[in-house]
LUMVEX-919535 format. One record per residue (C-alpha): residue number from 1; residue in one letter; x, y, z. Coordinates in nm, 4 decimals, decimal comma. Example, Ala and Ser with C-alpha at 12.3 -4.5 7.8 and 13.67 -1.06 7.14 Angstrom:
2
+------+------+----------+----------+----------+
| resi | resn |        x |        y |        z |
+------+------+----------+----------+----------+
|    1 |    a |   1,2300 |  -0,4500 |   0,7800 |
|    2 |    s |   1,3670 |  -0,1060 |   0,7140 |
+------+------+----------+----------+----------+
This chain:
369
+------+------+----------+----------+----------+
| resi | resn |        x |        y |        z |
+------+------+----------+----------+----------+
|    1 |    x |   0,0052 |  -0,0014 |   0,0023 |
|    2 |    x |   0,1325 |   0,3422 |  -0,0855 |
|    3 |    x |   0,2250 |   0,5944 |   0,1769 |
|    4 |    x |  -0,0408 |   0,8329 |   0,0152 |
|    5 |    x |  -0,3235 |   0,5812 |   0,0383 |
|    6 |    x |  -0,2247 |   0,4920 |   0,3978 |
|    7 |    x |  -0,1981 |   0,8351 |   0,5342 |
|    8 |    x |  -0,5164 |   0,9409 |   0,3481 |
|    9 |    x |  -0,7338 |   0,6496 |   0,4907 |
|   10 |    x |  -0,5744 |   0,7006 |   0,8380 |
|   11 |    x |  -0,6568 |   1,0803 |   0,8398 |
|   12 |    x |  -1,0106 |   1,0002 |   0,7332 |
|   13 |    x |  -1,0640 |   0,7918 |   1,0380 |
|   14 |    x |  -1,0163 |   1,1195 |   1,2332 |
|   15 |    x |  -1,2182 |   1,3463 |   1,0271 |
|   16 |    x |  -1,5112 |   1,1476 |   0,9371 |
|   17 |    x |  -1,7082 |   1,0177 |   1,2461 |
|   18 |    x |  -1,8973 |   0,7720 |   1,0286 |
|   19 |    x |  -1,5751 |   0,6021 |   0,9149 |
|   20 |    x |  -1,4775 |   0,3234 |   1,1534 |
|   21 |    x |  -1,2356 |   0,0807 |   1,0058 |
|   22 |    x |  -1,1996 |  -0,2670 |   1,1339 |
|   23 |    x |  -0,9592 |  -0,3308 |   1,4138 |
|   24 |    x |  -0,6700 |  -0,5804 |   1,4484 |
|   25 |    x |  -0,8913 |  -0,8749 |   1,5705 |
|   26 |    x |  -1,1399 |  -0,8389 |   1,2830 |
|   27 |    x |  -0,8505 |  -0,8377 |   1,0284 |
|   28 |    x |  -0,6967 |  -1,1274 |   1,2112 |
|   29 |    x |  -0,9789 |  -1,3587 |   1,1632 |
|   30 |    x |  -1,0569 |  -1,2342 |   0,8058 |
|   31 |    x |  -0,7036 |  -1,3390 |   0,7104 |
|   32 |    x |  -0,7383 |  -1,6673 |   0,8933 |
|   33 |    x |  -1,0545 |  -1,7530 |   0,7140 |
|   34 |    x |  -0,9232 |  -1,6464 |   0,3676 |
|   35 |    x |  -0,6104 |  -1,8687 |   0,4244 |
|   36 |    x |  -0,7994 |  -2,1488 |   0,5887 |
|   37 |    x |  -0,5677 |  -2,1127 |   0,8870 |
|   38 |    x |  -0,8171 |  -2,0632 |   1,1815 |
|   39 |    x |  -0,6799 |  -2,1954 |   1,5142 |
|   40 |    x |  -0,8772 |  -2,4368 |   1,7104 |
|   41 |    x |  -0,8705 |  -2,2203 |   2,0132 |
|   42 |    x |  -0,8445 |  -1,8500 |   2,1096 |
|   43 |    x |  -0,8288 |  -1,6291 |   2,4167 |
|   44 |    x |  -0,9845 |  -1,2920 |   2,3234 |
|   45 |    x |  -0,8820 |  -1,0237 |   2,5629 |
|   46 |    x |  -1,0014 |  -0,6635 |   2,5893 |
|   47 |    x |  -1,1944 |  -0,4115 |   2,7897 |
|   48 |    x |  -1,5385 |  -0,4926 |   2,6323 |
|   49 |    x |  -1,6575 |  -0,8601 |   2,6667 |
|   50 |    x |  -1,9651 |  -0,7675 |   2,4685 |
|   51 |    x |  -1,7461 |  -0,6584 |   2,1845 |
|   52 |    x |  -1,5593 |  -0,9922 |   2,1968 |
|   53 |    x |  -1,8909 |  -1,1975 |   2,2103 |
|   54 |    x |  -2,0215 |  -1,0005 |   1,9043 |
|   55 |    x |  -1,6904 |  -1,0710 |   1,7161 |
|   56 |    x |  -1,7281 |  -1,4383 |   1,7901 |
|   57 |    x |  -2,0934 |  -1,4401 |   1,6797 |
|   58 |    x |  -1,9883 |  -1,2577 |   1,3534 |
|   59 |    x |  -1,7156 |  -1,5203 |   1,3045 |
|   60 |    x |  -1,9581 |  -1,7997 |   1,3609 |
|   61 |    x |  -2,1947 |  -1,6628 |   1,1037 |
|   62 |    x |  -1,9130 |  -1,6527 |   0,8544 |
|   63 |    x |  -1,8462 |  -2,0182 |   0,9460 |
|   64 |    x |  -2,1997 |  -2,1366 |   0,9417 |
|   65 |    x |  -2,3582 |  -1,9380 |   0,6753 |
|   66 |    x |  -2,5134 |  -2,1578 |   0,4099 |
|   67 |    x |  -2,4579 |  -1,9013 |   0,1270 |
|   68 |    x |  -2,1075 |  -1,7990 |   0,2151 |
|   69 |    x |  -1,8955 |  -1,7725 |  -0,1046 |
|   70 |    x |  -1,6360 |  -2,0516 |  -0,1433 |
|   71 |    x |  -1,3524 |  -1,8010 |  -0,1561 |
|   72 |    x |  -1,3050 |  -1,4259 |  -0,0831 |
|   73 |    x |  -1,0465 |  -1,1660 |  -0,0564 |
|   74 |    x |  -0,9650 |  -1,0399 |   0,2906 |
|   75 |    x |  -0,8137 |  -0,7375 |   0,1250 |
|   76 |    x |  -1,1507 |  -0,6217 |  -0,0147 |
|   77 |    x |  -1,3649 |  -0,7390 |   0,2711 |
|   78 |    x |  -1,4241 |  -0,4840 |   0,5379 |
|   79 |    x |  -1,5984 |  -0,6829 |   0,8134 |
|   80 |    x |  -1,6659 |  -1,0550 |   0,9134 |
|   81 |    x |  -2,0353 |  -0,9921 |   0,8882 |
|   82 |    x |  -1,9870 |  -0,9203 |   0,5149 |
|   83 |    x |  -1,9234 |  -1,2887 |   0,4678 |
|   84 |    x |  -2,2711 |  -1,4054 |   0,5900 |
|   85 |    x |  -2,5963 |  -1,3624 |   0,3984 |
|   86 |    x |  -2,7917 |  -1,2893 |   0,7113 |
|   87 |    x |  -3,0941 |  -1,4646 |   0,5593 |
|   88 |    x |  -3,0232 |  -1,8359 |   0,5674 |
|   89 |    x |  -3,1389 |  -2,0670 |   0,8588 |
|   90 |    x |  -2,8000 |  -2,0564 |   1,0085 |
|   91 |    x |  -2,7612 |  -1,6775 |   1,0137 |
|   92 |    x |  -3,1175 |  -1,6509 |   1,1528 |
|   93 |    x |  -3,0403 |  -1,8924 |   1,4294 |
|   94 |    x |  -2,7188 |  -1,7041 |   1,5231 |
|   95 |    x |  -2,8938 |  -1,3680 |   1,5098 |
|   96 |    x |  -3,1238 |  -1,5025 |   1,7946 |
|   97 |    x |  -2,8309 |  -1,6800 |   1,9621 |
|   98 |    x |  -3,0252 |  -2,0145 |   1,9253 |
|   99 |    x |  -2,7915 |  -2,1954 |   1,6823 |
|  100 |    x |  -2,7619 |  -2,5559 |   1,8131 |
|  101 |    x |  -2,3849 |  -2,5712 |   1,7294 |
|  102 |    x |  -2,3025 |  -2,2260 |   1,8911 |
|  103 |    x |  -2,2680 |  -2,2968 |   2,2637 |
|  104 |    x |  -2,2245 |  -2,0437 |   2,5279 |
|  105 |    x |  -2,0881 |  -2,1787 |   2,8550 |
|  106 |    x |  -2,1121 |  -1,9656 |   3,1595 |
|  107 |    x |  -2,2325 |  -1,9902 |   3,5249 |
|  108 |    x |  -2,5917 |  -1,8998 |   3,4011 |
|  109 |    x |  -2,6003 |  -2,0812 |   3,0483 |
|  110 |    x |  -2,5611 |  -2,4316 |   2,9329 |
|  111 |    x |  -2,6667 |  -2,5493 |   3,2883 |
|  112 |    x |  -2,6845 |  -2,9222 |   3,3273 |
|  113 |    x |  -2,8973 |  -3,1418 |   3,5628 |
|  114 |    x |  -2,6583 |  -3,3025 |   3,8113 |
|  115 |    x |  -2,8975 |  -3,5792 |   3,8886 |
|  116 |    x |  -2,8794 |  -3,7416 |   3,5469 |
|  117 |    x |  -2,6326 |  -4,0154 |   3,4573 |
|  118 |    x |  -2,6081 |  -3,8615 |   3,1025 |
|  119 |    x |  -2,5460 |  -3,4911 |   3,0944 |
|  120 |    x |  -2,8748 |  -3,3105 |   3,0023 |
|  121 |    x |  -2,9501 |  -2,9396 |   2,9930 |
|  122 |    x |  -3,1786 |  -2,8108 |   3,2683 |
|  123 |    x |  -3,5495 |  -2,8072 |   3,1852 |
|  124 |    x |  -3,7376 |  -2,4805 |   3,1341 |
|  125 |    x |  -3,9018 |  -2,5468 |   3,4778 |
|  126 |    x |  -3,5749 |  -2,6030 |   3,6646 |
|  127 |    x |  -3,4270 |  -2,2924 |   3,4962 |
|  128 |    x |  -3,7247 |  -2,0817 |   3,5934 |
|  129 |    x |  -3,6869 |  -2,1892 |   3,9610 |
|  130 |    x |  -3,3334 |  -2,0905 |   3,9558 |
|  131 |    x |  -3,4092 |  -1,7504 |   3,8233 |
|  132 |    x |  -3,6963 |  -1,6956 |   4,0684 |
|  133 |    x |  -3,4676 |  -1,7784 |   4,3638 |
|  134 |    x |  -3,1563 |  -1,6105 |   4,1990 |
|  135 |    x |  -2,9653 |  -1,9230 |   4,2972 |
|  136 |    x |  -2,7228 |  -1,9335 |   4,0109 |
|  137 |    x |  -2,4097 |  -2,1440 |   4,0320 |
|  138 |    x |  -2,0996 |  -1,9678 |   4,1527 |
|  139 |    x |  -1,8640 |  -2,1557 |   3,9077 |
|  140 |    x |  -1,8812 |  -2,3311 |   3,5793 |
|  141 |    x |  -1,9330 |  -2,6927 |   3,6851 |
|  142 |    x |  -1,7843 |  -3,0338 |   3,5650 |
|  143 |    x |  -2,1254 |  -3,1361 |   3,4594 |
|  144 |    x |  -2,1420 |  -2,8465 |   3,2125 |
|  145 |    x |  -1,7896 |  -2,9422 |   3,0746 |
|  146 |    x |  -1,9107 |  -3,3066 |   3,0459 |
|  147 |    x |  -2,2194 |  -3,1884 |   2,8483 |
|  148 |    x |  -1,9966 |  -2,9913 |   2,6002 |
|  149 |    x |  -1,7451 |  -3,2680 |   2,5634 |
|  150 |    x |  -2,0328 |  -3,5227 |   2,4963 |
|  151 |    x |  -2,1759 |  -3,2934 |   2,2265 |
|  152 |    x |  -1,8479 |  -3,2313 |   2,0591 |
|  153 |    x |  -1,7696 |  -3,5906 |   2,0536 |
|  154 |    x |  -2,0618 |  -3,6416 |   1,7975 |
|  155 |    x |  -1,9183 |  -3,6569 |   1,4572 |
|  156 |    x |  -2,0028 |  -3,3524 |   1,2328 |
|  157 |    x |  -1,8894 |  -3,2175 |   0,9007 |
|  158 |    x |  -2,0230 |  -2,8736 |   1,0107 |
|  159 |    x |  -1,8440 |  -2,6144 |   1,2247 |
|  160 |    x |  -1,9122 |  -2,6071 |   1,6034 |
|  161 |    x |  -1,8125 |  -2,3000 |   1,8266 |
|  162 |    x |  -1,7907 |  -2,3096 |   2,2097 |
|  163 |    x |  -1,7682 |  -1,9884 |   2,3933 |
|  164 |    x |  -1,6641 |  -1,9667 |   2,7537 |
|  165 |    x |  -1,7506 |  -1,6505 |   2,9376 |
|  166 |    x |  -1,9020 |  -1,5338 |   3,2714 |
|  167 |    x |  -2,2384 |  -1,3715 |   3,3248 |
|  168 |    x |  -2,4462 |  -1,1941 |   3,5830 |
|  169 |    x |  -2,7869 |  -1,0491 |   3,6221 |
|  170 |    x |  -2,8618 |  -0,6801 |   3,6250 |
|  171 |    x |  -3,1878 |  -0,5104 |   3,6564 |
|  172 |    x |  -3,1089 |  -0,2994 |   3,3580 |
|  173 |    x |  -2,9027 |  -0,3744 |   3,0621 |
|  174 |    x |  -2,6100 |  -0,1644 |   2,9576 |
|  175 |    x |  -2,6527 |   0,0038 |   2,6105 |
|  176 |    x |  -2,3450 |  -0,1842 |   2,4796 |
|  177 |    x |  -2,5233 |  -0,5242 |   2,5156 |
|  178 |    x |  -2,8438 |  -0,4291 |   2,3408 |
|  179 |    x |  -2,7498 |  -0,5935 |   2,0049 |
|  180 |    x |  -2,6595 |  -0,9207 |   2,1659 |
|  181 |    x |  -2,9204 |  -1,1765 |   2,2533 |
|  182 |    x |  -2,8775 |  -1,3936 |   2,5607 |
|  183 |    x |  -2,8261 |  -1,7523 |   2,5236 |
|  184 |    x |  -3,1208 |  -1,9459 |   2,3746 |
|  185 |    x |  -3,2204 |  -2,1234 |   2,7027 |
|  186 |    x |  -3,2973 |  -1,7698 |   2,8433 |
|  187 |    x |  -3,5798 |  -1,7515 |   2,5865 |
|  188 |    x |  -3,7563 |  -1,9946 |   2,8118 |
|  189 |    x |  -3,7772 |  -1,7361 |   3,0867 |
|  190 |    x |  -4,0154 |  -1,4565 |   3,1124 |
|  191 |    x |  -3,9585 |  -1,1894 |   2,8522 |
|  192 |    x |  -3,8834 |  -0,9238 |   3,1248 |
|  193 |    x |  -3,5794 |  -1,1262 |   3,2371 |
|  194 |    x |  -3,4240 |  -1,1718 |   2,8808 |
|  195 |    x |  -3,2378 |  -0,8386 |   2,8924 |
|  196 |    x |  -3,1110 |  -0,8864 |   3,2466 |
|  197 |    x |  -2,8490 |  -1,1391 |   3,1365 |
|  198 |    x |  -2,5073 |  -0,9726 |   3,0681 |
|  199 |    x |  -2,1748 |  -1,1223 |   2,9710 |
|  200 |    x |  -1,8653 |  -1,0740 |   3,1892 |
|  201 |    x |  -1,5036 |  -1,1630 |   3,1307 |
|  202 |    x |  -1,3811 |  -1,4934 |   3,2736 |
|  203 |    x |  -1,1709 |  -1,4949 |   3,5782 |
|  204 |    x |  -0,9605 |  -1,7930 |   3,7178 |
|  205 |    x |  -1,2251 |  -1,8550 |   3,9847 |
|  206 |    x |  -1,5191 |  -1,9087 |   3,7563 |
|  207 |    x |  -1,4117 |  -2,2476 |   3,6580 |
|  208 |    x |  -1,4354 |  -2,5224 |   3,9145 |
|  209 |    x |  -1,0822 |  -2,6918 |   3,9179 |
|  210 |    x |  -1,2262 |  -3,0303 |   3,8259 |
|  211 |    x |  -1,4080 |  -2,8757 |   3,5456 |
|  212 |    x |  -1,1139 |  -2,7071 |   3,3671 |
|  213 |    x |  -0,8975 |  -3,0113 |   3,4251 |
|  214 |    x |  -1,1635 |  -3,2296 |   3,2691 |
|  215 |    x |  -1,1693 |  -3,0044 |   2,9586 |
|  216 |    x |  -0,7829 |  -2,9825 |   2,9012 |
|  217 |    x |  -0,7653 |  -3,2783 |   2,6740 |
|  218 |    x |  -1,0419 |  -3,1571 |   2,4541 |
|  219 |    x |  -0,8909 |  -2,8178 |   2,4420 |
|  220 |    x |  -0,5620 |  -2,9669 |   2,3281 |
|  221 |    x |  -0,6940 |  -3,2130 |   2,0861 |
|  222 |    x |  -1,0543 |  -3,0967 |   1,9852 |
|  223 |    x |  -1,2630 |  -3,2811 |   1,7318 |
|  224 |    x |  -1,2530 |  -3,1598 |   1,3712 |
|  225 |    x |  -1,4338 |  -2,8424 |   1,2887 |
|  226 |    x |  -1,4531 |  -2,7193 |   1,6412 |
|  227 |    x |  -1,3575 |  -2,3639 |   1,7507 |
|  228 |    x |  -1,3126 |  -2,2938 |   2,1244 |
|  229 |    x |  -1,3091 |  -1,9269 |   2,2502 |
|  230 |    x |  -1,2406 |  -1,7878 |   2,5990 |
|  231 |    x |  -1,3392 |  -1,4293 |   2,6699 |
|  232 |    x |  -1,1203 |  -1,2442 |   2,9234 |
|  233 |    x |  -1,0150 |  -0,9015 |   3,0361 |
|  234 |    x |  -0,6697 |  -1,0022 |   3,0396 |
|  235 |    x |  -0,4979 |  -1,3560 |   2,9781 |
|  236 |    x |  -0,3505 |  -1,3403 |   3,3255 |
|  237 |    x |  -0,7064 |  -1,3928 |   3,4475 |
|  238 |    x |  -0,6864 |  -1,7575 |   3,3068 |
|  239 |    x |  -0,4915 |  -2,0528 |   3,4067 |
|  240 |    x |  -0,1709 |  -2,0978 |   3,2125 |
|  241 |    x |  -0,2749 |  -2,4399 |   3,1176 |
|  242 |    x |  -0,5598 |  -2,2955 |   2,9154 |
|  243 |    x |  -0,3627 |  -1,9895 |   2,7752 |
|  244 |    x |  -0,0784 |  -2,2075 |   2,6508 |
|  245 |    x |  -0,3243 |  -2,4103 |   2,4359 |
|  246 |    x |  -0,4675 |  -2,0989 |   2,2666 |
|  247 |    x |  -0,3833 |  -1,8066 |   2,0427 |
|  248 |    x |  -0,4332 |  -1,4790 |   2,2317 |
|  249 |    x |  -0,5958 |  -1,2058 |   2,0242 |
|  250 |    x |  -0,6689 |  -0,8527 |   2,1519 |
|  251 |    x |  -1,0102 |  -0,7156 |   2,0678 |
|  252 |    x |  -1,0583 |  -0,3493 |   2,0419 |
|  253 |    x |  -1,3132 |  -0,1821 |   2,2606 |
|  254 |    x |  -1,6103 |   0,0005 |   2,1359 |
|  255 |    x |  -1,5820 |   0,2679 |   1,8585 |
|  256 |    x |  -1,6242 |   0,5525 |   2,1118 |
|  257 |    x |  -1,3484 |   0,4112 |   2,3339 |
|  258 |    x |  -1,1209 |   0,3784 |   2,0255 |
|  259 |    x |  -1,2117 |   0,7283 |   1,9357 |
|  260 |    x |  -1,1034 |   0,8539 |   2,2876 |
|  261 |    x |  -0,7690 |   0,6850 |   2,2312 |
|  262 |    x |  -0,7341 |   0,8486 |   1,8974 |
|  263 |    x |  -0,7860 |   1,1883 |   2,0557 |
|  264 |    x |  -0,4861 |   1,1252 |   2,2625 |
|  265 |    x |  -0,2736 |   1,2334 |   1,9747 |
|  266 |    x |  -0,3473 |   1,6005 |   1,8856 |
|  267 |    x |  -0,5321 |   1,6441 |   1,5569 |
|  268 |    x |  -0,2630 |   1,8834 |   1,4150 |
|  269 |    x |   0,0021 |   1,6151 |   1,4824 |
|  270 |    x |  -0,2121 |   1,3634 |   1,2995 |
|  271 |    x |  -0,2361 |   1,5907 |   1,0039 |
|  272 |    x |   0,1216 |   1,6741 |   1,0092 |
|  273 |    x |   0,2575 |   1,3259 |   1,0526 |
|  274 |    x |   0,0180 |   1,1929 |   0,7685 |
|  275 |    x |   0,1542 |   1,4518 |   0,5195 |
|  276 |    x |   0,5150 |   1,4026 |   0,6492 |
|  277 |    x |   0,5116 |   1,0278 |   0,5899 |
|  278 |    x |   0,3420 |   1,0605 |   0,2685 |
|  279 |    x |   0,6073 |   1,3116 |   0,1393 |
|  280 |    x |   0,8817 |   1,0925 |   0,2726 |
|  281 |    x |   0,7403 |   0,7972 |   0,0900 |
|  282 |    x |   0,7396 |   0,9963 |  -0,2376 |
|  283 |    x |   1,1141 |   1,0432 |  -0,2053 |
|  284 |    x |   1,1602 |   1,3580 |  -0,0165 |
|  285 |    x |   1,5244 |   1,4348 |   0,0626 |
|  286 |    x |   1,6024 |   1,2844 |   0,4048 |
|  287 |    x |   1,7903 |   1,5787 |   0,5258 |
|  288 |    x |   1,4967 |   1,8075 |   0,4452 |
|  289 |    x |   1,2653 |   1,5671 |   0,6023 |
|  290 |    x |   1,4921 |   1,5616 |   0,9210 |
|  291 |    x |   1,4793 |   1,9494 |   0,9293 |
|  292 |    x |   1,0932 |   1,9467 |   0,8878 |
|  293 |    x |   1,0488 |   1,7017 |   1,1692 |
|  294 |    x |   1,2968 |   1,8901 |   1,3882 |
|  295 |    x |   1,1153 |   2,2252 |   1,3333 |
|  296 |    x |   0,7735 |   2,0830 |   1,4055 |
|  297 |    x |   0,8592 |   1,8918 |   1,7220 |
|  298 |    x |   1,1134 |   2,1383 |   1,8584 |
|  299 |    x |   0,9457 |   2,4593 |   1,7657 |
|  300 |    x |   0,5787 |   2,4029 |   1,7435 |
|  301 |    x |   0,5201 |   2,1558 |   2,0180 |
|  302 |    x |   0,8048 |   2,1545 |   2,1699 |
|  303 |    x |   0,9157 |   1,7861 |   2,2405 |
|  304 |    x |   1,2405 |   1,6070 |   2,2769 |
|  305 |    x |   1,3427 |   1,3480 |   2,0081 |
|  306 |    x |   1,2311 |   1,0586 |   2,2412 |
|  307 |    x |   0,9031 |   1,2222 |   2,2915 |
|  308 |    x |   0,8691 |   1,2919 |   1,9160 |
|  309 |    x |   0,9359 |   0,9239 |   1,8380 |
|  310 |    x |   0,6876 |   0,8407 |   2,0885 |
|  311 |    x |   0,4352 |   1,0540 |   1,8997 |
|  312 |    x |   0,5234 |   0,8687 |   1,5751 |
|  313 |    x |   0,4658 |   0,5272 |   1,7649 |
|  314 |    x |   0,1152 |   0,6441 |   1,8776 |
|  315 |    x |   0,0466 |   0,7487 |   1,5163 |
|  316 |    x |   0,1320 |   0,3972 |   1,3835 |
|  317 |    x |  -0,0286 |   0,2326 |   1,6630 |
|  318 |    x |  -0,3515 |   0,4164 |   1,5951 |
|  319 |    x |  -0,3179 |   0,3206 |   1,2322 |
|  320 |    x |  -0,2740 |  -0,0359 |   1,3179 |
|  321 |    x |  -0,6009 |  -0,0308 |   1,5194 |
|  322 |    x |  -0,7640 |   0,1249 |   1,2056 |
|  323 |    x |  -0,5724 |  -0,1145 |   0,9675 |
|  324 |    x |  -0,7527 |  -0,0048 |   0,6587 |
|  325 |    x |  -0,6314 |  -0,2916 |   0,4456 |
|  326 |    x |  -0,4427 |  -0,6136 |   0,5092 |
|  327 |    x |  -0,1753 |  -0,4725 |   0,2625 |
|  328 |    x |  -0,0883 |  -0,2104 |   0,5060 |
|  329 |    x |  -0,1034 |  -0,4318 |   0,8204 |
|  330 |    x |   0,2419 |  -0,5884 |   0,7892 |
|  331 |    x |   0,3801 |  -0,2552 |   0,6697 |
|  332 |    x |   0,2551 |  -0,0803 |   0,9821 |
|  333 |    x |   0,3995 |  -0,3396 |   1,2045 |
|  334 |    x |   0,7342 |  -0,3032 |   1,0477 |
|  335 |    x |   0,7159 |   0,0739 |   1,0685 |
|  336 |    x |   0,6488 |   0,0396 |   1,4471 |
|  337 |    x |   0,9471 |  -0,1818 |   1,4847 |
|  338 |    x |   1,1620 |   0,0919 |   1,3077 |
|  339 |    x |   1,0403 |   0,3532 |   1,5603 |
|  340 |    x |   1,1219 |   0,1175 |   1,8558 |
|  341 |    x |   1,4662 |   0,0547 |   1,7144 |
|  342 |    x |   1,5283 |   0,4346 |   1,7035 |
|  343 |    x |   1,3927 |   0,4803 |   2,0585 |
|  344 |    x |   1,6244 |   0,2169 |   2,1893 |
|  345 |    x |   1,9242 |   0,3622 |   2,0124 |
|  346 |    x |   1,8519 |   0,7025 |   2,1512 |
|  347 |    x |   1,8085 |   0,5683 |   2,4945 |
|  348 |    x |   2,1601 |   0,3939 |   2,4587 |
|  349 |    x |   2,3044 |   0,7472 |   2,3857 |
|  350 |    x |   2,3831 |   0,6792 |   2,0200 |
|  351 |    x |   2,4554 |   1,0022 |   1,8336 |
|  352 |    x |   2,1159 |   1,1714 |   1,7922 |
|  353 |    x |   2,1362 |   1,3043 |   1,4357 |
|  354 |    x |   2,2634 |   0,9712 |   1,3088 |
|  355 |    x |   1,9804 |   0,7855 |   1,4749 |
|  356 |    x |   1,7179 |   1,0083 |   1,3150 |
|  357 |    x |   1,8576 |   1,0062 |   0,9813 |
|  358 |    x |   1,8841 |   0,6240 |   0,9859 |
|  359 |    x |   1,5131 |   0,6296 |   1,1100 |
|  360 |    x |   1,3979 |   0,8250 |   0,8323 |
|  361 |    x |   1,5985 |   0,6424 |   0,5595 |
|  362 |    x |   1,4600 |   0,3048 |   0,6794 |
|  363 |    x |   1,1057 |   0,4369 |   0,7121 |
|  364 |    x |   1,1402 |   0,5905 |   0,3517 |
|  365 |    x |   1,2586 |   0,2714 |   0,2108 |
|  366 |    x |   0,9628 |   0,0686 |   0,3499 |
|  367 |    x |   0,6984 |   0,3361 |   0,2448 |
|  368 |    x |   0,8284 |   0,3590 |  -0,1104 |
|  369 |    x |   0,8494 |  -0,0252 |  -0,1569 |
+------+------+----------+----------+----------+
C-alpha cells in the first residue's frame, strides 16, 4: 500500500465520524478464514466482553452461513459480517443466539442437571426456579464441561463453536449489550428477564478446578471443525494451562473508546505526520525531512526526540488499530519496529542525528517499496 493511500485513509478516520475501520482482531480472523488457517482455540482479551462476544458471533456466522462464497479476498472485505448472507437458517439462528452448534458456557448458561447419568440441559421449569430464587451457580461446573465434551464428540462435518464467558444478572442492561441476544435457554424465561442477562469476562475462579482439568484434553486435541473461545479482560485472569493451548488475540473496545484513544494524539499532529510520511514515501530528501520534523517537534510542540518518536509510535499504533487494508497491516507493524529501534538507540546514547537520519531512511525505504 502506498504512503499516500495509507495516510489518506488514516486521516479520514479522524475527520469522518462515520468512518470506523475494522481493528486488528477483525482483520486477524478475516485473514485466517481466507487462508483457511483458523486456530482451534483462542483467548480474546480486551476491555469489552460484549465486543468480544459480538466478534465471535460474527465469526460464527461466517463459518455457518449456508450461502457464504467458497472464496473471498480479505483485502477487499471490510468486516466478518460481510461474509454471511444474514438470511439463511444458520444466520437467523445465530442472530437470535439459538444455533444448536453455537454453545455459550457460563455460570448461567448451558446449565446441566446434576442428577442425571447422561449430561442433560436443565428443563425450562428448573431454569425458571433458579431465576426466581436467584440461586445461580458460583462456578462453571464439571457437569457442564461433560455436556460440552459429549456434544463435541458427536461426529459432524459442519463447524461448532464453544464460547466460555462469565455472566451476571442486572436490573437494567447496558446499552453496549443491546444488540446481543442472551443464550437460547434464556428465551424460556419470562420476557422481562431476557435483557437482564449480561456477559462478563472470565476470571480464574469462575471454573471449578475439576471442570477445567476435565476439559484440557479436549482443548488440546479438539474434534474436527471445532472452535473454542475464551473471553477475558486479560490472559493473566486464566490458568496458564488454558492460555498455553490457545492463540491470544486483543479485541478493540467500542468505537467510542477507540475514538477517545485517537484523541490522545493532537489532531494537528495527526495531520502533520500523515503529510510528513506521505512526502517521505514519495522520495523527499532525508535531510529536508529531518529539518522538517525537527522544526515541528522542537519549535511547534516542543518535544524532545524521544517524545517525538513516541508520537510517531502512537500514530502508527492508531493506524494499526484502524488497519485500513491487510496490505498495510504488515507494513505498519514494520514501521512500528523501526520507531522502537530508533527509540532504543536514542536511549543508549547513540548520536542523535545519526539515529534520526537512519530512522528516516529506513522508514522511507519501507514506505516507497
